Backbone as XML, in Angstrom:
<?xml version="1.0"?>
<chain id="A" units="angstrom">
  <residue number="1" name="MET">
    <atom name="N" x="-6.144" y="-10.830" z="20.753"/>
    <atom name="CA" x="-4.818" y="-10.311" z="20.971"/>
    <atom name="C" x="-4.666" y="-9.015" z="20.167"/>
  </residue>
  <residue number="2" name="ALA">
    <atom name="N" x="-4.432" y="-7.940" z="20.824"/>
    <atom name="CA" x="-4.288" y="-6.643" z="20.162"/>
    <atom name="C" x="-2.851" y="-6.447" z="19.690"/>
  </residue>
  <residue number="3" name="GLN">
    <atom name="N" x="-2.734" y="-5.864" z="18.514"/>
    <atom name="CA" x="-1.404" y="-5.542" z="17.997"/>
    <atom name="C" x="-1.132" y="-4.070" z="18.202"/>
  </residue>
  <residue number="4" name="HIS">
    <atom name="N" x="0.098" y="-3.744" z="18.389"/>
    <atom name="CA" x="0.490" y="-2.350" z="18.508"/>
    <atom name="C" x="0.813" y="-1.817" z="17.121"/>
  </residue>
  <residue number="5" name="LYS">
    <atom name="N" x="0.446" y="-0.571" z="16.861"/>
    <atom name="CA" x="0.643" y="0.002" z="15.544"/>
    <atom name="C" x="2.115" y="0.077" z="15.160"/>
  </residue>
  <residue number="6" name="LEU">
    <atom name="N" x="3.005" y="0.107" z="16.115"/>
    <atom name="CA" x="4.427" y="0.187" z="15.809"/>
    <atom name="C" x="4.958" y="-1.111" z="15.210"/>
  </residue>
  <residue number="7" name="THR">
    <atom name="N" x="4.275" y="-2.229" z="15.473"/>
    <atom name="CA" x="4.779" y="-3.515" z="15.009"/>
    <atom name="C" x="4.089" y="-4.006" z="13.740"/>
  </residue>
  <residue number="8" name="LEU">
    <atom name="N" x="3.164" y="-3.230" z="13.180"/>
    <atom name="CA" x="2.461" y="-3.651" z="11.976"/>
    <atom name="C" x="3.387" y="-3.539" z="10.763"/>
  </residue>
  <residue number="9" name="PRO">
    <atom name="N" x="3.290" y="-4.481" z="9.828"/>
    <atom name="CA" x="4.123" y="-4.399" z="8.631"/>
    <atom name="C" x="3.748" y="-3.185" z="7.781"/>
  </residue>
  <residue number="10" name="GLN">
    <atom name="N" x="4.714" y="-2.674" z="7.055"/>
    <atom name="CA" x="4.489" y="-1.519" z="6.201"/>
    <atom name="C" x="5.035" y="-1.782" z="4.810"/>
  </residue>
  <residue number="11" name="LYS">
    <atom name="N" x="4.472" y="-1.047" z="3.838"/>
    <atom name="CA" x="4.941" y="-1.092" z="2.449"/>
    <atom name="C" x="4.977" y="0.327" z="1.911"/>
  </residue>
  <residue number="12" name="ARG">
    <atom name="N" x="5.699" y="0.523" z="0.823"/>
    <atom name="CA" x="5.744" y="1.822" z="0.156"/>
    <atom name="C" x="4.887" y="1.757" z="-1.099"/>
  </residue>
  <residue number="13" name="CYS">
    <atom name="N" x="3.999" y="2.732" z="-1.264"/>
    <atom name="CA" x="3.126" y="2.804" z="-2.429"/>
    <atom name="C" x="3.966" y="3.244" z="-3.636"/>
  </residue>
  <residue number="14" name="PRO">
    <atom name="N" x="3.913" y="2.506" z="-4.747"/>
    <atom name="CA" x="4.720" y="2.868" z="-5.917"/>
    <atom name="C" x="4.233" y="4.122" z="-6.641"/>
  </residue>
  <residue number="15" name="VAL">
    <atom name="N" x="3.005" y="4.552" z="-6.390"/>
    <atom name="CA" x="2.448" y="5.723" z="-7.072"/>
    <atom name="C" x="2.798" y="7.003" z="-6.327"/>
  </residue>
  <residue number="16" name="CYS">
    <atom name="N" x="2.438" y="7.076" z="-5.045"/>
    <atom name="CA" x="2.642" y="8.316" z="-4.280"/>
    <atom name="C" x="3.911" y="8.293" z="-3.440"/>
  </residue>
  <residue number="17" name="GLY">
    <atom name="N" x="4.474" y="7.111" z="-3.209"/>
    <atom name="CA" x="5.713" y="7.004" z="-2.452"/>
    <atom name="C" x="5.539" y="7.013" z="-0.944"/>
  </residue>
  <residue number="18" name="LEU">
    <atom name="N" x="4.311" y="7.057" z="-0.444"/>
    <atom name="CA" x="4.076" y="7.071" z="0.995"/>
    <atom name="C" x="4.083" y="5.658" z="1.566"/>
  </residue>
  <residue number="19" name="MET">
    <atom name="N" x="4.481" y="5.558" z="2.834"/>
    <atom name="CA" x="4.425" y="4.282" z="3.529"/>
    <atom name="C" x="2.998" y="4.071" z="4.022"/>
  </residue>
  <residue number="20" name="PHE">
    <atom name="N" x="2.503" y="2.839" z="3.896"/>
    <atom name="CA" x="1.191" y="2.506" z="4.441"/>
    <atom name="C" x="1.288" y="1.223" z="5.236"/>
  </residue>
  <residue number="21" name="SER">
    <atom name="N" x="0.442" y="1.116" z="6.247"/>
    <atom name="CA" x="0.494" y="0.002" z="7.188"/>
    <atom name="C" x="-0.555" y="-1.048" z="6.870"/>
  </residue>
  <residue number="22" name="TRP">
    <atom name="N" x="-0.317" y="-2.234" z="7.402"/>
    <atom name="CA" x="-1.234" y="-3.361" z="7.296"/>
    <atom name="C" x="-2.585" y="-2.973" z="7.883"/>
  </residue>
  <residue number="23" name="ARG">
    <atom name="N" x="-3.646" y="-3.451" z="7.241"/>
    <atom name="CA" x="-5.007" y="-3.264" z="7.741"/>
    <atom name="C" x="-5.677" y="-4.624" z="7.864"/>
  </residue>
  <residue number="24" name="LYS">
    <atom name="N" x="-6.625" y="-4.701" z="8.767"/>
    <atom name="CA" x="-7.307" y="-5.972" z="8.990"/>
    <atom name="C" x="-7.992" y="-6.479" z="7.730"/>
  </residue>
  <residue number="25" name="LYS">
    <atom name="N" x="-8.553" y="-5.586" z="6.912"/>
    <atom name="CA" x="-9.237" y="-6.031" z="5.695"/>
    <atom name="C" x="-8.266" y="-6.621" z="4.672"/>
  </residue>
  <residue number="26" name="TRP">
    <atom name="N" x="-6.962" y="-6.385" z="4.841"/>
    <atom name="CA" x="-5.953" y="-6.927" z="3.926"/>
    <atom name="C" x="-5.285" y="-8.185" z="4.485"/>
  </residue>
  <residue number="27" name="GLN">
    <atom name="N" x="-5.773" y="-8.732" z="5.592"/>
    <atom name="CA" x="-5.067" y="-9.829" z="6.244"/>
    <atom name="C" x="-4.946" y="-11.071" z="5.366"/>
  </residue>
  <residue number="28" name="ARG">
    <atom name="N" x="-5.885" y="-11.324" z="4.482"/>
    <atom name="CA" x="-5.823" y="-12.520" z="3.630"/>
    <atom name="C" x="-4.958" y="-12.327" z="2.398"/>
  </residue>
  <residue number="29" name="ASN">
    <atom name="N" x="-4.762" y="-11.079" z="1.971"/>
    <atom name="CA" x="-4.021" y="-10.863" z="0.730"/>
    <atom name="C" x="-2.978" y="-9.747" z="0.855"/>
  </residue>
  <residue number="30" name="TRP">
    <atom name="N" x="-2.336" y="-9.624" z="2.000"/>
    <atom name="CA" x="-1.340" y="-8.580" z="2.223"/>
    <atom name="C" x="-0.204" y="-8.659" z="1.205"/>
  </residue>
  <residue number="31" name="ASP">
    <atom name="N" x="0.172" y="-9.846" z="0.795"/>
    <atom name="CA" x="1.267" y="-9.988" z="-0.174"/>
    <atom name="C" x="0.912" y="-9.405" z="-1.533"/>
  </residue>
  <residue number="32" name="SER">
    <atom name="N" x="-0.361" y="-9.366" z="-1.878"/>
    <atom name="CA" x="-0.757" y="-8.849" z="-3.183"/>
    <atom name="C" x="-1.180" y="-7.377" z="-3.150"/>
  </residue>
  <residue number="33" name="VAL">
    <atom name="N" x="-1.228" y="-6.766" z="-1.967"/>
    <atom name="CA" x="-1.582" y="-5.345" z="-1.863"/>
    <atom name="C" x="-0.381" y="-4.513" z="-2.300"/>
  </residue>
  <residue number="34" name="LEU">
    <atom name="N" x="-0.595" y="-3.647" z="-3.293"/>
    <atom name="CA" x="0.493" y="-2.819" z="-3.811"/>
    <atom name="C" x="0.288" y="-1.335" z="-3.561"/>
  </residue>
  <residue number="35" name="TYR">
    <atom name="N" x="-0.951" y="-0.900" z="-3.521"/>
    <atom name="CA" x="-1.257" y="0.527" z="-3.472"/>
    <atom name="C" x="-1.905" y="0.897" z="-2.145"/>
  </residue>
  <residue number="36" name="CYS">
    <atom name="N" x="-1.662" y="2.130" z="-1.704"/>
    <atom name="CA" x="-2.171" y="2.573" z="-0.403"/>
    <atom name="C" x="-3.647" y="2.936" z="-0.440"/>
  </residue>
  <residue number="37" name="SER">
    <atom name="N" x="-4.167" y="3.230" z="-1.625"/>
    <atom name="CA" x="-5.562" y="3.669" z="-1.713"/>
    <atom name="C" x="-6.133" y="3.335" z="-3.085"/>
  </residue>
  <residue number="38" name="GLU">
    <atom name="N" x="-7.420" y="3.469" z="-3.187"/>
    <atom name="CA" x="-8.102" y="3.264" z="-4.463"/>
    <atom name="C" x="-7.651" y="4.315" z="-5.480"/>
  </residue>
  <residue number="39" name="ARG">
    <atom name="N" x="-7.427" y="5.517" z="-5.019"/>
    <atom name="CA" x="-6.974" y="6.592" z="-5.907"/>
    <atom name="C" x="-5.619" y="6.248" z="-6.542"/>
  </residue>
  <residue number="40" name="CYS">
    <atom name="N" x="-4.689" y="5.754" z="-5.754"/>
    <atom name="CA" x="-3.381" y="5.370" z="-6.285"/>
    <atom name="C" x="-3.505" y="4.181" z="-7.231"/>
  </residue>
  <residue number="41" name="ARG">
    <atom name="N" x="-4.382" y="3.257" z="-6.924"/>
    <atom name="CA" x="-4.574" y="2.105" z="-7.808"/>
    <atom name="C" x="-5.085" y="2.553" z="-9.169"/>
  </residue>
  <residue number="42" name="ARG">
    <atom name="N" x="-5.995" y="3.538" z="-9.190"/>
    <atom name="CA" x="-6.534" y="4.046" z="-10.452"/>
    <atom name="C" x="-5.506" y="4.828" z="-11.249"/>
  </residue>
  <residue number="43" name="HIS">
    <atom name="N" x="-4.533" y="5.420" z="-10.576"/>
    <atom name="CA" x="-3.534" y="6.235" z="-11.252"/>
    <atom name="C" x="-2.209" y="5.508" z="-11.470"/>
  </residue>
  <residue number="44" name="LYS">
    <atom name="N" x="-2.219" y="4.196" z="-11.417"/>
    <atom name="CA" x="-0.972" y="3.435" z="-11.552"/>
    <atom name="C" x="-0.333" y="3.596" z="-12.923"/>
  </residue>
  <residue number="45" name="ALA">
    <atom name="N" x="-1.128" y="3.776" z="-13.982"/>
    <atom name="CA" x="-0.565" y="3.923" z="-15.331"/>
    <atom name="C" x="0.185" y="5.245" z="-15.461"/>
  </residue>
  <residue number="46" name="THR">
    <atom name="N" x="-0.335" y="6.311" z="-14.897"/>
    <atom name="CA" x="0.330" y="7.598" z="-15.010"/>
    <atom name="C" x="1.638" y="7.612" z="-14.224"/>
  </residue>
  <residue number="47" name="ALA">
    <atom name="N" x="1.712" y="6.876" z="-13.141"/>
    <atom name="CA" x="2.938" y="6.828" z="-12.355"/>
    <atom name="C" x="4.043" y="6.133" z="-13.126"/>
  </residue>
  <residue number="48" name="SER">
    <atom name="N" x="3.706" y="5.059" z="-13.833"/>
    <atom name="CA" x="4.731" y="4.353" z="-14.598"/>
    <atom name="C" x="5.216" y="5.185" z="-15.780"/>
  </residue>
  <residue number="49" name="GLU">
    <atom name="N" x="4.368" y="6.044" z="-16.323"/>
    <atom name="CA" x="4.781" y="6.915" z="-17.414"/>
    <atom name="C" x="5.727" y="7.993" z="-16.913"/>
  </residue>
  <residue number="50" name="HIS">
    <atom name="N" x="5.529" y="8.484" z="-15.695"/>
    <atom name="CA" x="6.389" y="9.512" z="-15.132"/>
    <atom name="C" x="7.766" y="8.969" z="-14.779"/>
  </residue>
  <residue number="51" name="ASN">
    <atom name="N" x="7.874" y="7.698" z="-14.482"/>
    <atom name="CA" x="9.142" y="7.098" z="-14.081"/>
    <atom name="C" x="10.084" y="6.862" z="-15.247"/>
  </residue>
  <residue number="52" name="ARG">
    <atom name="N" x="9.619" y="6.988" z="-16.461"/>
    <atom name="CA" x="10.464" y="6.740" z="-17.634"/>
    <atom name="C" x="11.351" y="7.876" z="-17.954"/>
  </residue>
</chain>
């Protein structure tokens, strides 16, 4: 069963602020995915410092 890209769940990345969509590789742990990319995951500490 194919899904349409318009109906895929989305989240906002806390580091860069961009919306990112569900991916098949995240199907088992979508609830725990926080960042849109590896780069944003590595820079999570700097983002929290900027928000203060």
